C-alpha positions in Angstrom: 77.1 75.8 121.0 75.0 78.4 119.2 75.4 79.1 115.5 76.9 82.6 116.0 79.6 81.2 118.4 80.5 78.4 116.1 80.8 80.7 113.2 83.4 82.8 115.1 85.1 80.0 117.0 88.8 80.0 116.1 89.9 76.7 117.7 92.2 74.1 116.2 90.9 70.8 117.6 88.7 68.7 115.4 85.6 68.6 117.4 83.9 66.2 115.0 86.0 63.5 116.8 84.0 63.7 120.0 83.0 60.2 121.1 85.5 58.5 118.7 87.9 55.8 119.9 91.2 55.4 118.2 92.1 52.0 116.8 93.0 49.9 119.9 96.4 48.2 119.6 98.3 45.6 121.6 101.7 46.3 123.1 104.1 43.9 124.8 105.5 45.0 128.2 109.3 44.2 128.2 111.5 43.8 131.3 114.1 46.1 129.8 111.6 49.0 129.4 110.4 48.6 133.0 114.0 48.6 134.3 115.0 51.6 132.2 111.9 53.6 133.1 112.3 53.0 136.8 116.0 53.9 136.5 115.2 57.2 134.7 112.7 58.0 137.5 115.3 57.3 140.2 113.0 54.5 141.5 115.3 51.9 143.1 112.5 49.5 144.2 113.7 46.0 143.4 110.2 45.1 142.2 111.1 47.1 139.0 114.6 45.8 138.5 115.1 42.3 139.8 113.1 39.3 138.5 114.1 37.3 141.6 112.9 40.1 144.0 109.6 40.5 142.2 109.0 36.7 142.3 110.0 36.5 146.0 107.3 39.2 146.6 104.7 37.1 144.9 104.7 38.8 141.5 104.9 36.8 138.2 107.6 39.1 136.8 108.9 42.7 137.1 106.2 45.2 138.3 105.8 48.3 136.2 106.1 51.6 138.1 102.9 53.5 138.6 103.6 56.1 135.8 104.5 53.4 133.3 101.4 54.3 131.3 103.4 56.9 129.4 105.7 54.2 128.1 102.8 51.9 127.1 101.1 54.7 125.3 104.3 55.6 123.4 104.6 52.0 122.4 101.0 52.0 121.3 101.5 55.2 119.2 104.6 53.6 117.6 102.5 50.6 116.6 99.8 52.9 115.3 102.4 54.7 113.2 103.7 51.4 111.8 100.1 50.7 110.7 99.5 54.2 109.4 96.8 54.8 112.1 96.4 58.1 113.9 97.3 58.6 117.6 94.8 60.4 119.8 96.8 63.7 119.3 96.7 63.3 115.5 93.0 62.3 115.6 91.9 65.5 117.4 94.4 67.6 115.3 96.7 68.8 118.1 98.9 71.7 117.0 102.1 71.3 119.1 102.9 75.0 118.6 100.1 75.8 121.0 99.6 72.6 122.9 99.8 72.4 126.7 99.1 69.6 129.2 96.2 70.5 131.4 95.5 67.6 133.7 95.9 63.9 134.1 94.4 61.4 136.5 95.2 57.7 136.9 92.8 55.0 138.2 94.7 51.8 138.9 92.7 48.5 138.8 95.5 46.0 138.6 99.3 45.7 138.3 101.1 45.7 135.0 103.9 43.2 134.7 106.8 42.4 132.3 105.5 39.9 129.8 102.0 41.3 129.7 100.4 42.0 126.4 97.9 44.8 126.9 95.5 46.6 124.7 95.7 50.4 124.6 92.7 52.4 123.6 91.8 56.1 123.8 88.4 57.8 123.5 87.7 61.5 122.9 85.3 62.5 125.6 84.7 66.2 125.2 85.8 69.6 124.0 85.3 73.0 125.7 86.6 76.6 125.6 87.7 79.1 128.3 88.8 82.8 128.3 86.4 83.7 125.4 87.8 81.0 123.2 91.5 81.9 123.8 91.9 78.5 125.3 90.4 75.3 124.0 90.4 71.9 125.7 90.0 68.3 124.8 89.3 65.5 127.4 90.6 62.0 126.6 90.1 58.7 128.4 92.6 55.8 127.8 92.7 52.3 129.1 95.2 49.5 129.3 93.4 46.2 129.2 94.8 42.7 129.8 93.0 39.8 128.0 92.3 37.9 131.2 92.8 40.4 134.1 90.6 43.1 132.4 91.2 46.8 132.7 94.5 47.4 134.5 94.6 51.2 134.2 92.3 53.9 133.2 93.5 57.5 132.7 91.7 60.7 131.9 93.6 63.7 130.7 93.0 67.2 129.4 95.1 68.8 126.6 94.7 72.4 125.7 95.6 74.8 123.0 96.5 78.3 124.1 95.6 80.2 121.0 97.5 83.3 119.8 95.7 86.6 120.2 93.5 87.5 117.3 94.7 90.4 115.3 92.1 92.8 114.3 
């Protein structure tokens, strides 16, 4: 970015956080959370609700639904809050008055089961602007990693601030 543009940039995100990774934390995946989340989604697959059905299908325990990452991330952010550590949104200085969800992609590398203890980590990948600076974006990458099975899930997402019109 040139000096003139950075002097007039009116964004909110803290761009000095590019490349930083928030403190990774471990979270325990509970059966009750899997059952409840599947129920909320209207997902009636017995792999998410019945230990016996999951075992009969060859799984060690209940299988987390595909979108369970949001629950794991919420648990990780709760753990960070208990430790007085910032979440990714706090690190990049998201302003919820202007924040929108831009995009999200999931890359599944392995199943997540009840009883798993996984490590959640998020890295700030990049920042950019559109519409002459009226919209600013941050790209984040998160992983859920199991100590013996490795990375189970990787997600990339984009958050954006739609900034109010400048008065002038």
